[in-house]
C-alpha positions in Angstrom: -14.5 5.9 -18.7 -17.4 5.3 -17.4 -20.7 6.4 -18.8 -22.2 6.3 -15.6 -21.3 9.1 -13.0 -22.2 11.8 -11.4 -23.2 13.8 -14.7 -23.2 17.7 -12.8 -19.5 18.4 -11.3 -18.2 18.4 -14.9 -20.5 22.1 -16.1 -18.9 23.8 -12.7 -15.5 24.0 -15.1 -17.2 25.3 -18.0 -19.7 28.0 -16.0 -17.6 29.0 -13.7 -16.1 32.4 -15.1 -19.8 33.6 -15.3 -19.0 34.9 -11.5 -16.3 36.7 -12.1 -17.4 38.3 -15.8 -20.3 39.4 -13.9 -17.6 41.3 -11.3 -16.2 42.9 -14.6 -19.2 44.1 -15.9 -21.3 45.4 -13.7 -20.3 49.1 -14.5 -20.1 48.1 -18.1 -23.1 47.1 -19.5 -23.9 49.2 -21.5 -21.2 48.3 -23.6 -21.1 44.8 -24.0 -21.2 45.2 -27.6 -17.9 47.6 -27.6 -15.0 45.6 -28.9 -13.2 46.6 -26.3 -15.9 44.7 -23.7 -16.4 41.7 -26.0 -12.4 41.5 -25.6 -12.8 41.4 -21.7 -15.3 39.0 -21.9 -13.2 36.3 -23.4 -10.3 37.1 -22.2 -12.2 36.2 -18.8 -13.7 33.0 -19.9 -9.8 32.4 -21.4 -7.5 32.9 -18.4 -10.5 30.9 -16.4 -10.6 28.1 -18.7 -6.7 27.6 -18.4 -6.4 27.6 -14.7 -8.9 25.2 -14.8 -7.0 22.9 -17.3 -4.0 23.0 -14.9 -6.2 22.1 -11.8 -8.0 19.1 -13.8 -4.3 18.4 -14.6 -3.3 17.6 -10.7 -4.5 14.3 -10.6 -7.7 15.4 -7.5 -8.8 11.9 -5.9 -12.0 13.1 -5.6 -12.3 14.2 -9.2 -10.9 10.6 -9.7 -13.7 8.5 -7.3 -16.7 10.7 -8.7 -16.0 10.6 -12.4 -13.0 8.7 -13.3 -9.6 10.0 -13.7 -9.7 9.6 -17.5 -12.4 11.6 -17.9 -11.1 14.4 -16.3 -8.1 14.5 -18.3 -10.7 14.4 -21.7 -12.0 17.1 -20.0 -9.0 18.8 -19.2 -7.7 18.8 -22.9 -10.8 20.4 -23.8 -11.0 23.0 -21.7 -6.9 23.9 -22.3 -8.5 24.3 -26.1 -11.2 26.3 -25.6 -9.7 28.7 -23.7 -6.7 28.8 -26.1 -9.3 29.7 -28.7 -11.3 31.9 -26.1 -7.3 33.6 -25.8 -7.1 34.2 -29.3 -10.9 36.2 -30.6 -9.8 37.6 -26.6 -6.4 39.3 -29.0 -8.6 39.4 -31.7 -10.9 41.8 -30.6 -7.9 43.5 -29.1 -6.5 44.5 -32.1 -9.9 45.5 -33.5 -9.8 48.3 -31.2 -6.7 49.7 -31.4 -5.4 47.7 -28.1 -2.5 46.3 -28.8 -0.1 49.3 -28.1 3.5 47.4 -27.3 3.7 47.8 -23.5 4.8 45.2 -20.6 1.3 44.1 -20.1 0.4 43.2 -23.4 4.0 42.0 -24.2 3.8 39.6 -21.5 0.5 38.5 -22.2 2.3 37.3 -26.0 5.0 35.5 -24.7 2.2 33.2 -22.0 0.3 33.1 -26.1 3.0 32.0 -27.8 4.3 29.3 -24.8 0.4 28.2 -24.9 0.6 27.8 -29.0 3.8 25.8 -28.9 2.8 23.4 -25.7 -0.8 23.1 -28.1 0.5 22.8 -31.2 3.5 19.7 -29.3 0.6 18.1 -27.6 -1.7 17.4 -30.8 1.1 17.0 -33.2 3.1 14.2 -31.4 1.9 13.3 -28.1 -1.8 12.3 -28.3 -4.3 11.3 -31.0 -7.0 13.6 -31.6 -9.8 14.7 -34.2 -7.5 15.9 -36.8 -5.8 11.8 -37.1 -8.9 10.6 -39.1 -7.2 12.9 -41.5 -5.1 11.0 -43.9 -2.6 14.6 -44.3 -2.5 14.7 -40.9 -1.6 11.8 -40.0 1.0 11.2 -42.7 2.6 14.9 -41.0 2.5 13.2 -37.6 4.4 10.2 -38.9 7.3 12.4 -41.0 7.5 14.8 -37.5 7.8 11.3 -35.8 10.5 9.9 -37.6 12.7 13.6 -37.3 12.1 14.1 -34.1 15.0 14.2 -31.9 12.7 14.1 -28.2 11.1 11.1 -27.7 7.7 10.8 -25.7 9.5 11.7 -22.0 11.0 14.6 -23.1 7.8 15.8 -25.4 6.1 15.4 -22.3 8.7 18.0 -20.2 7.3 20.5 -22.9 3.7 19.4 -22.3 4.6 20.7 -18.9 4.9 24.6 -20.6 1.7 24.6 -19.4 1.7 26.0 -15.9 4.1 28.5 -16.9 1.8 29.8 -19.6 -0.3 30.6 -17.0 1.6 31.8 -14.7 2.5 34.3 -17.8 -1.1 34.9 -18.6 -2.3 35.1 -14.7 0.2 38.2 -15.3 -0.9 40.0 -18.2 -4.7 39.8 -16.4 -3.0 41.2 -13.0 -1.6 43.7 -14.2 -4.1 45.1 -16.7 -6.0 48.4 -15.7 -9.1 46.5 -15.6 -8.4 44.6 -12.5 -5.0 46.6 -11.0 -7.0 49.3 -10.1 -9.9 47.0 -8.2 -9.5 45.0 -4.7 -11.9 43.0 -5.2 -11.1 41.1 -9.4 -6.9 41.0 -7.8 -8.0 39.5 -4.2 -10.1 37.3 -6.5 -7.7 36.4 -9.7 -4.7 36.2 -7.0 -6.9 33.5 -4.7 -7.4 31.3 -7.9 -4.3 31.7 -9.3 -2.5 30.6 -5.7 -4.9 27.1 -5.1 -4.4 26.5 -8.6 -0.8 26.7 -8.3 -0.1 25.1 -4.8 -2.3 22.2 -6.4 0.1 22.2 -8.6 3.3 22.2 -6.8 1.7 19.4 -5.1 1.5 17.5 -7.9 4.8 17.9 -9.1 6.3 17.9 -6.0 5.4 17.5 -3.0 3.2 13.9 -4.6 6.5 12.3 -5.7 8.5 12.9 -2.5 6.2 10.8 -0.8 6.4 7.9 -3.2 9.6 7.5 -3.2 9.1 6.6 0.6 7.3 3.2 -1.2 9.8 1.9 -3.0 9.1 -0.5 -5.6 11.5 -3.7 -6.9 11.0 -5.3 -9.8 11.1 -9.2 -9.6 10.6 -11.1 -12.9 10.2 -9.4 -16.3 8.4 -11.6 -19.2 7.8 -12.0 -22.7 4.4 -13.9 -22.4 3.7 -12.8 -26.4 5.4 -10.6 -29.2 6.5 -7.6 -28.6 4.8 -8.2 -25.1 6.0 -7.1 -21.8 4.7 -8.0 -18.4 6.8 -6.6 -15.3 5.9 -7.7 -11.9 7.1 -5.3 -9.2 7.4 -6.4 -5.2 6.8 -3.5 -2.1 4.9 -2.4 0.1 0.9 -4.0 -0.7 -1.0 -1.3 -2.9 -4.8 -1.3 -2.0 -6.6 -1.3 -5.7 -9.4 -2.8 -7.1 -9.2 -5.0 -10.6 -9.6 -3.5 -13.8 -7.9 0.1 -12.3 -4.7 1.4 -13.4 -1.5 3.3 -12.1 1.2 5.8 -12.9 4.4 3.7 -13.4 7.8 5.0 -13.2 10.9 3.6 -12.9 13.8 4.9 -11.5 16.5 3.4 -14.3 18.1 5.5 -17.6 16.8 2.6 -19.3 13.7 3.4 -19.9 13.0 7.0 -18.7 12.0 8.9 -16.0 9.1 10.1 -16.3 5.5 8.1 -15.9 3.1 6.3 -17.4 0.3 5.0 -16.9 -0.7 0.8 -17.0 -4.1 -1.2 -16.2 -3.1 -3.0 -13.0 -2.8 -6.5 -15.0 -2.1 -8.7 -11.4 -5.1 -9.8 -9.0 -5.7 -7.3 -5.9 -5.4 -10.5 -3.6 -1.7 -11.1 -5.4 1.1 -10.5 -2.9 3.1 -8.4 -6.2 1.4 -6.1 -8.1 2.4 -5.7 -12.0 1.3 -4.7 -15.3 1.8 -6.0 -19.6 2.5 -3.4 -22.6 3.0 -4.5 -25.4 5.3 -2.1 -28.1 3.6 0.7 -29.5 6.0 3.2 -28.9 9.6 4.0 -27.4 8.6 3.7 -23.9 7.4 0.0 -23.9 9.7 -1.0 -26.8 12.3 -0.1 -24.4 10.8 -2.2 -21.2 12.4 -5.7 -22.2 15.8 -2.9 -21.0 14.7 -3.0 -17.3 16.9 -5.6 -14.7 15.3 -7.4 -11.5 16.2 -5.8 -8.7 15.6 -2.0 -10.1 13.2 0.7 -8.3 10.1 1.9 -8.7 7.4 4.4 -7.7 3.9 3.7 -8.2 0.7 6.2 -8.5 -2.3 4.8 -7.8 -5.0 3.2 -8.4 -6.9 4.9 -10.7 -10.3 4.4 -12.6 -14.0 4.1 -12.4 -13.0 0.8 -14.9 -14.5 -2.0 -12.6 -16.7 -4.5 -11.9 -20.2 -3.3 -10.1 -20.4 -4.2 -6.3 -23.7 -6.7 -6.9 -22.2 -10.6 -7.8 -25.2 -10.9 -9.1 -25.0 -8.7 -12.0 -23.9 -10.0 -15.7 -21.2 -9.0 -17.3 -20.1 -8.6 -20.6 -16.3 -8.4 -21.3 -14.7 -7.5 -24.6 -11.1 -7.1 -25.2 -9.2 -6.0 -28.0 -5.4 -6.9 -28.5 -3.4 -6.0 -25.4 -7.3 -4.9 -24.0 -7.2 -7.9 -22.5 -4.8 -6.7 -18.9 -7.7 -5.3 -16.5 -9.7 -8.5 -17.9 -7.7 -10.4 -16.5 -7.2 -8.8 -13.1 -10.4 -9.1 -13.1 -11.6 -12.9 -14.0 -8.9 -13.5 -11.7 -10.0 -12.1 -9.0 -13.2 -13.3 -9.4 -11.6 -16.7 -9.7 -9.6 -16.0 -6.5 -13.4 -14.9 -4.3 -15.3 -17.8 -5.5 -17.9 -15.4 -7.5 -20.4 -16.7 -9.0 -21.1 -14.2 -10.8 -22.1 -14.7 -14.7 -19.1 -13.9 -17.3 -18.5 -13.6 -20.9 -15.3 -12.6 -22.2 -14.9 -11.8 -25.8 -11.1 -11.4 -27.0 -10.5 -10.3 -29.9 -6.5 -10.4 -31.9 -4.9 -10.7 -35.2 -3.7 -14.2 -34.6 -2.7 -16.7 -32.0 0.0 -15.8 -30.9 -1.6 -12.0 -29.9 -3.8 -14.8 -27.3 -0.9 -14.3 -24.8 -2.6 -15.6 -21.9 -5.3 -17.3 -23.4 -3.5 -20.6 -21.4 -5.0 -18.6 -18.1 -8.5 -17.7 -19.2 -8.6 -22.2 -19.7 -7.9 -22.6 -17.1 -9.9 -20.2 -15.3 -13.0 -21.6 -17.3 -12.9 -24.7 -15.9 -12.3 -22.6 -11.9 -15.4 -20.6 -12.5 -18.7 -22.6 -14.0 -20.3 -19.4 -14.7 -17.2 -18.0 -16.9 -17.6 -18.6 -21.1 -14.4 -17.9 -22.6 -14.6 -16.5 -26.6 -11.3 -16.1 -28.1 -12.0 -14.2 -31.9 -8.9 -14.5 -34.7 -8.5 -12.6 -37.3 -6.6 -15.0 -39.0 -8.0 -18.9 -38.6 -5.6 -20.1 -41.2 -3.0 -20.0 -37.8 -5.4 -21.8 -34.8 -4.1 -24.7 -33.8 -3.0 -26.4 -31.1 -5.3 -28.2 -28.0 -8.0 -26.7 -26.4 -8.6 -23.6 -28.9 -10.3 -25.3 -31.9 -13.5 -25.5 -30.1 -13.3 -22.8 -29.0 -12.3 -19.8 -30.9 -14.5 -18.0 -33.1 -12.6 -16.6 -36.9 -12.6 -12.5 -38.5 -13.9 -9.9 -36.0 -16.7 -9.2 -33.6 -19.9 -8.9 -34.2 -23.6 -8.3 -33.7 -24.2 -12.2 -34.8 -21.2 -13.0 -32.2 -22.6 -11.2 -29.4 -25.8 -12.1 -29.5 -25.3 -15.1 -29.9 -23.0 -15.6 -26.5 -25.5 -12.9 -24.9 -29.4 -13.1 -26.9 -30.8 -11.6 -23.8 -28.1 -8.4 -24.2 -30.7 -5.5 -25.3 -33.5 -6.7 -22.5 -31.3 -7.7 -19.4 -29.3 -5.8 -17.7 -25.3 -7.3 -18.4 -23.4 -4.2 -18.3 -20.3 -4.3 -20.5 -17.2 -3.3 -20.8 -15.0 -2.9 -23.6 -11.3 -2.3 -23.6 -8.9 -1.5 -26.6 -8.5 0.4 -29.8 -10.4 3.4 -30.3 -11.3 2.0 -34.4 -12.4 -1.3 -32.8 -14.3 0.2 -29.7 -16.1 3.1 -32.5 -17.5 -0.3 -33.8 -18.3 -2.3 -30.8 -19.9 0.6 -30.0 -21.9 0.6 -33.5 -22.7 -2.7 -32.3 -23.9 -2.3 -29.0 -26.4 0.4 -30.0 -27.3 -2.0 -33.0 -28.7 -4.8 -30.5 -30.2 -1.5 -28.3 -27.7 -1.2 -25.3 -28.1 1.4 -23.7 -24.9 3.9 -22.9 -25.7 3.9 -19.1 -24.6 -0.3 -19.3 -21.3 0.7 -21.1 -17.6 1.5 -19.8 -14.2 1.9 -21.0 -11.5 3.4 -20.3 -9.3 6.0 -22.9 -5.7 6.9 -21.1 -4.3 10.3 -21.4 -1.9 12.7 -20.6 -1.6 13.3 -16.6 
């Protein structure tokens, strides 16, 4: 996620229900605090946030260019959670007002709520990391559920796609309500809003895959540069991207499943082939070695704003954790290909030496780029051995003293900091940078999410 960017447009989805809410309440100003009217206002905000969440999941490239797709997906998740809470409150006010008579309209709304609740539960419990992961009980429950769940990530994501079904059912509930059905303007607004979101979702789920199949890529190389790390390279029509961006990869192979997954493009923009590297951290990534040469894939991308500053005179500090090195591999290689003179420092933190899967490449790039410094940080120094490593590595963890030693003018300069790695490390690095005096506007990071 880029900390910089347009800060105005994300406010629009949150305030968008104000107009329909005003239209609904135009004739009910004096009864605002009664349960019936409170239920109405919470319901309006809930259904609008519900539709907004669905719209944000359709990978609109304008939003990605403006704000970064990873941050768009975070907004999607927050909006869906807010919609669920508001709809629950809406239902509670209906109970208080005695309006939950078992009519067809109420039954439709109840079905929508149940489907929505199931989708939220599956997502939080089994699919994405969230704030509940800080709780030991939740982590243990998640592990217990994961070990017994018969479905892998691909199947779980299909269940996550129940969201549009829940949204459509909720819209039918709203359209058949007496406060909507009897008013042409309200009906037209809800119908137009729903049609727009539905059209974008159909394009995303059905039209987009068909268009992407016109540009098929073929697996040309599968190798294991390190323990549990798989690098896949493909050939096909050249994809225009910037170093540091990512794409969604879908292999047309039963060996890894037919679902698409986001991976950073680890090859440089100037290379003939395109590729990514992934560490086995789940069912899908563990299955990547089973791919075969010649198998086909489709690529949706590029996405993301995790890219170098356009001005080559801007100094950059890269901090990577483990397999988070992949965007920096593409960036530094691209700098070498373009004979860049940008002052660049790369700090790569790993647990042991065998995790430096591209260490040899960076040592060679140091020779090609006079303004590039490479500092591996190895948690287990006893495992470090070999030419060109003992004099260059740092043992332990990335510390404030290490960063300050490499970039003594970091607080006063305009150096831009890029981080890619595990969330716990990101949180620790953010605290270090803050203590040094680096402003958030100069820090860039990305977080993949559902899309």
